[in-house]
N, C-alpha and C positions, 0 to 999 in steps of 0.2 A: 591326145595328138591330133593331130593333121597329114596329112598325107599329100605331099607334095610329087611333086611330078620337073625333075630339073633334067632337061640337056645342058652337059657339062659340054667349052669347048673344043671340047674331043667328040662330041657326036655322040656320047651313051647318054643315054634315058640312065637315073638312077633319083631311088626312091628314096625321096624322105617321111622322120614320123618329129616334122614344127613341130618346135614347146610355143603354143597360145599366149599369143602376149603381146610378141616382145616381133621383132621384125625379121621379114625375106631372109636380108643377110646373115643377123645371127646363126640365120637356124642352115643356111647352106653357105659363111667359106670359111670354116672346111673341107668344106672337099673338094678332091683333087679339080684340077682344071672348070675350080670353083670361080667367084668375084673375086679381087681384087680386097678390097670395098680399106686401101688409106686412112680417106678419114676418117675411119672408123663407126657408119651414119650420121655425119653430121651437115652431106648434105653436101659439101662444099667440095667434089673431086670423079663424079659420075663412074667412078672405079667402082658397082657398082650395081652395074648396066645392065638388066634384065629386059628382056623381049617376050614380053608373056602375049597367051594366048591369045586367038582372037576371036573364041567361043566366050572365057574370061575380061575383060577387057568392063563388060559395063558393069561387073560386080566387083571393080576394086570401088577407090574413095577419087575422085578428081583428083590430074597432078593443084602441086603447087606449085606457085609459079616462080619459086624460086627452084626447085627440080627442073620444070619446063624451059629454063634459063640456063642450064649443068647439063641437061641433055639437051639443049637447039645448036647447040660445040661440038658436042658430041661425037667424029666422023662416021656412026656407025646409027641413028636418028635412023629411028622411024618414026614418024611423029604420027599413030595407032597405035603404035607397039610396046614401044620405047618408055618405062619404068626404071627408077633409082629404088636398088628395091628392099634397101635404107631406110623408103619413104610410106611401107604397108608392112602395116601388125597381120600379124598374122592371126588366121577367126575359125572359127568354125568352118564359118561359112565359106570359107576356101578351100575348104579336104577338097583338096583331088586338080586345083588348081595345077596348072602346067605353063613353062617359062621356061625358057632359053637364054640358058645365058649367053650375054653379046662378045662380039667379036673383038682380039682388043683393040686401042688407038696407036700404037705404034704415034 
């Protein structure tokens, strides 16, 4: 398992033993106060918007064009930290990754 540290919408840090080979979204969507993931990981809704800790940004693959377009419309878009967690596959190299679930868009 790969450990992720997720700051939920209530501001609590939750450690998650994530399964490698599937998206971060699939690993955290069942947590209380976490991502909604309405589209189920199809990069079509931005309800799995998270903010990646700055120390980890360079260790992730770059955003795709589709992911960038979805995020740019988000109210709380941070050009440096925003990601759709449905687009990041958990791998052993991500052990210890810290991320924050973005605020709801209202």
